[in-house]
N, C-alpha and C positions, 0 to 999 in steps of 0.2 A: 356401414360400420355400426357396431353396437356399442353405445356409450352408456355407462352406468355411474350413478353417484352412490357411494357406499360408505359404511362405517362412520367416520367423522367428517362428512362433507368432502370426501376425496372423490376425484374423478378418474374413471378408468375405461379401458377398452376391453370388451368381452371377446375372448377368443376361445371358442369351444367351452371347456369346463374351467377356464381360468380367467382371471381379470387382471389386466396389466395396469398398474398404478401410474398414471401420467400426470399426477397433480403438479409435480415440480417442473416437468417438461413444458407444460403449457402455461406456467405462471398462474395457476388456479389459486385464488384466494379463498381458503376454507371459511373465512369469516364473512365473505360476501359471495356465496355460491351463485345467486341469481345474476349478479353483475358479471361474474366469471363465465357463466353459462351463455349469456348474451354475447360476450366477447368471443367465446369459442365458436358460436354459430357464425359470427361475422367473418372469421378468418378460415372457416372450415374448408371452403373450396380451394383456396390458394395454398393450404397447408395439408391437404388430404394425403398426399404421398408420404409426407413426413410423419403424419399420424399413423399411417399404415405400418411404417417401418418400426414404430414403437412396440408393435405386437411381439417383436423378438426379444424384448427386454426380459431379464430374469427377475425384475422387481414386480412379481406377480403373486396373486393369492388364488387359492381354489375358490370357485364360486360358492361352494357349500360352506365356506368358512367366513364369509362376510355377510353383513347385514345390508341389503339393498335398500336405498331410499328412493323417493319419487325421482324419476329421471329428469323431470323438470322441477327444479327446486322451489320455485314460487311462480306465480302467474298474476298478470294484471286482470285478465278476464277468462272465464270459462263459458264458452257458448255451447249450448246443447241442442241437438236436433230432436224435436218431439215427433212421434208417430212417423218415422221415416221408413217403415216397412209395412206394406199393406196387410200382411198376415198378423202383425202386431195390432193393427187397427181392428181386425176381425176378432181377435181374442179379447181385446178390451171391451168390445161390444157384447160379446158372449158373457163376460164376467160381470160387467156393470150395467148392461142394457142401455148403454149410451155411447155410441161409436164416436170417439174423438175425431176432430178434423185432423187432416194430415199436415205435414210440414208445408205443403204447397199453399195451404190456407193461412197458417198461423206463423210461419217462419220459425226462427230459433229463439231460445230464451237464455237468460243468464243464470249461472250458478255462482254462488259465492266462491271467490278464490281461496278462502280459508277452509273449504271442504276438501281441498287437495290432500291426498295422503299417499303413502308408498306401498310397495308390494310386500312389505314385512309388517305393516301396521294393521291392527284389528279394525273391523267395522264396529263402531260403537252405536248401539241402538239408543235413540234419544228419549223414548217414552214407552211406557208400559201400556199394553192393551191396544196399540195401533198396529196396523199391518205395514211391514216394511219389506219391500221387494228388491230383488236383484235385477239388474239390467246389464247384459254383456254388450260391449261396444268396441269399435275401433276408434282410437283417438289420435290426434296429431297436434303438433306444435308449430306455430308460425315462426319463421326464421328471420323475417325482415318486415319493416313497416310498409303498410299498403292501404289503399283506399280505392273503392270502385274497381276491384280486381275482376277481370273476366274469367270465365271458366277455362278458357284456353291459356290463360296466364298463371293459373293457380299453382301449378306444379313448381313454379319458380319461387313461390313464397312458403311452401311447406318444407320444413326442415327435417322432420322425422315423425315416426309412428310408434305407438305403443298400445298395449291392451288397456282397457278402461272399464271400470265398473261405475255405473250411474245408479247409486242407491237411492231409493225413493220411498217415502212414506205415502200411503194412499190416504186421500181425503179430499175435501172440497177447497182447501187452501190453494193459493197460486203455486204453480210448479216451482218457481224460484225459492219459495219457502220450504216446500216439502223435500226438496232435493239438495239443500244447501247446508245441512247440519255438518258438524265436524266429522271427518273421515268418510264422507259420502261420495268422494271421487277418488278412489284408489287407482293409481296408474303404475305401469311397469311391464315386465320386470326391469327393462332398460329401454332405451330409445334406439330404434333402428333408423338410420338416416335414409332419406327418401331415395337416394341413389341405389340402395340395395333392394328396394321393393319394385318389382317389375310393373305391377298394376295393383294399387291399393283397392281398386273396385272389383277385385276378383279373389278375395281372401276368405277362406273358411274360418269360422271361429265357433267355439263351444264353451258352455258353462256347466259346471257340475255343482250341486250342493251335496256335500259329503260324497257318496259314490253314485248319486243319481244324476244322470244327464238331463238337464232341464232345457238348455237352449242349444240349437245346432243350426247355424245360419251361414250365409255367405254375403259379402258386401256387394255382390252383383245385383242383389235385390233391393238395394237402396233406392228410394224415390229421388232424393237429392244425393248424388254421389259426393265423394270428398271434395272435389273441385267445385261443384255446385254449392255445397255448404259454405265454402269460403267466399264464393261470389255473393251469396245471399247476405252473409254477415257484413261484408264490406261495402254494401250499397249505402252510401251516405254516412258510413262510419269507418273509423280507422282501426286497423289491427296493428299491434306492436310485437316485436320479438318476445317470445315467451307466452303469448296468448295461446290458449288451448281450445280446440273444437272437438266435441264428442259427437259422433255421427249418427247415433240412434241405435235402437235395439230391435232384434227380430222377435218372433213369437217365442213363447216358453217362459215368459216372465212369471215369477212366483215368489212367495213369501220366504223370508229367512228368520231365524230365531237364535237366541242365545245358545251357544254350544255348536252351531253349525260351522262348517268350513266351506268356503266358496272358492272354487277354482275356475280360472278363465284361461283359455288357450286361443291364441290368434296365429294362424298360419304365417310363417316367415317372420313373425314378430317375437313370439315367446309366450310364456305362461307364468302365472303365479297363483298362490293360494293364500287366502287371508281368513283368520277366524272371526267369528261374530261374538261380541260380548255385550253385556248390558251396561249402559251408562246411567240408567235411572236408579233412583233409590228404591230398594226392595222393602 
């Protein structure tokens, strides 16, 4: 099922080129979208057939007529996987003459929850004169509380997937600083529940800047796949419903600048395009 938050914190089911408004049907509180989202995840399995039947409703909009918001309205934590593709490690070594260690050595890092933004929101460059890069990734949201989750159990804890951009300022500062500015984690265009994804570790994905294809990868090349990322995060730490994990980016990372349009497409998940604007004083 494709779930989207749109316009004024309404919740809907995406059905081809239309979005069915189910806000009233599921007692979604637009003033408390995160609480409502967690509640929806809790009862999804037992109410899936009822939700599917709502697709027939005439209370629908054209997708082209609505403003899509982040399909996870807020989050407690964003865990991100550094250097989770070997070819990305190679390109970083070529560009900066200092091959970073992979996820096997350094595990995952935290991004600020306030960096979360939606598929209709611009990327805001935070400073002039610095290099800011795009990184295309598959992201997912945790559906229930867990700790010390094994790889074999991880699928039971992943509620759904979305396309994710991990925007990154290059520099010597800690990753959590360089990747946590406002608008630096766009997600969307909607959330695809895990029961609709046959294998999240075999998905093609691409990224364009304007009309130039920059990244062309597949999640089968992940060093830590989706399930292993969740296992790593939960060793001695607890994840909660709504926590997000970004699985890392393949080769092709490059700079973006004011006036660019960044498009990401993930197989079986969807695509969105966001503009790049300047947030610094000119």
